[in-house]
C-alpha positions in Angstrom: 21.4 -171.9 43.8 19.6 -170.3 46.6 15.8 -170.0 47.0 15.0 -165.9 46.9 12.9 -164.7 49.4 9.8 -163.1 49.2 11.2 -159.2 50.2 6.9 -158.5 51.9 7.1 -162.2 54.0 10.8 -160.8 55.3 9.6 -157.4 56.0 5.8 -158.7 57.8 8.3 -161.7 59.8 10.7 -158.7 61.2 7.2 -157.0 62.4 6.2 -159.4 63.6 9.2 -159.9 65.6 9.4 -157.0 67.4 6.0 -155.8 68.0 5.5 -157.6 70.9 7.8 -155.4 72.7 6.5 -152.7 71.8 5.9 -150.3 75.2 3.1 -148.2 73.2 1.3 -150.3 71.3 -2.5 -148.1 70.9 0.0 -145.1 69.5 -0.4 -144.8 65.5 1.6 -145.4 62.8 4.2 -143.7 61.8 4.5 -144.6 58.4 2.3 -146.7 55.1 4.3 -148.9 53.3 3.4 -150.8 50.0 5.6 -153.2 48.9 5.2 -155.2 45.1 7.3 -157.8 44.1 6.5 -161.2 41.9 5.2 -162.8 44.4 2.5 -159.8 45.3 1.9 -156.6 46.3 1.3 -156.5 50.1 1.0 -152.4 52.5 2.4 -152.4 56.1 1.5 -149.9 59.0 4.5 -149.1 60.3 4.4 -148.0 64.4 7.5 -145.9 65.3 9.1 -148.5 67.5 9.6 -151.0 64.6 11.0 -147.7 63.1 13.2 -147.5 65.8 14.0 -151.2 65.5 14.9 -151.3 61.4 17.6 -148.4 62.4 18.9 -150.6 65.7 18.9 -153.8 63.5 21.1 -151.5 60.3 23.0 -150.0 62.9 24.3 -153.4 64.2 24.7 -155.3 60.7 27.3 -156.0 59.3 28.1 -157.1 55.8 30.3 -160.5 55.2 31.5 -159.5 52.0 32.9 -155.7 53.9 36.6 -155.9 54.1 36.7 -152.1 55.0 38.4 -150.4 52.2 41.2 -150.3 49.3 43.8 -147.8 51.7 44.9 -146.6 47.8 41.5 -146.5 45.3 39.2 -146.1 48.4 37.4 -148.5 46.2 34.6 -151.4 48.7 35.6 -154.6 46.7 38.8 -156.4 48.5 38.3 -159.8 47.9 38.9 -162.6 50.2 42.6 -162.6 50.4 42.5 -158.1 50.3 42.8 -157.5 47.4 41.7 -154.5 45.8 39.7 -155.3 41.7 39.5 -152.0 41.4 43.3 -151.3 41.6 44.6 -154.1 42.0 46.5 -152.7 45.4 46.7 -156.1 48.6 46.2 -154.4 52.1 47.0 -157.1 55.5 49.5 -158.6 57.2 50.7 -160.4 52.8 50.6 -157.1 51.0 52.2 -155.2 54.1 54.7 -157.9 53.5 55.0 -157.7 49.7 54.6 -154.3 50.0 57.4 -153.9 52.3 59.3 -157.1 49.9 58.6 -154.5 46.6 60.0 -151.9 48.5 63.3 -153.4 48.6 64.3 -155.0 45.9 63.6 -151.6 44.3 65.7 -149.7 47.2 68.5 -152.2 45.8 68.1 -152.0 41.9 68.7 -147.8 42.4 71.6 -148.7 44.7 73.4 -151.5 42.6 72.6 -149.1 39.1 74.2 -145.8 40.2 77.2 -147.2 42.0 77.7 -149.8 38.7 76.9 -153.6 38.1 78.0 -155.7 41.4 
């Protein structure tokens, strides 16, 4: 099991990492954020520079669990094999091969029933 992170420490580390690059360090803060966790309580004053850095970090972030949306149900729960945990559809090359094979088998079965047994 992983060690829990202290959210306030993570916020403080982010602020410390981006603050030296603030082109206007004397500008008034634009936000005050309070964080209360099992580790304690902290209050942070955030500059416009820090808020913009948070926005850029969020825009660049890609979750390792994000494998796209299911083409069938639109769900966001594709497993590592691109199998939708919501509706069961398979995606990717494997999913396409299986779907194509299933269509061919269904077409063959339909043809056999329409013309009688072979």
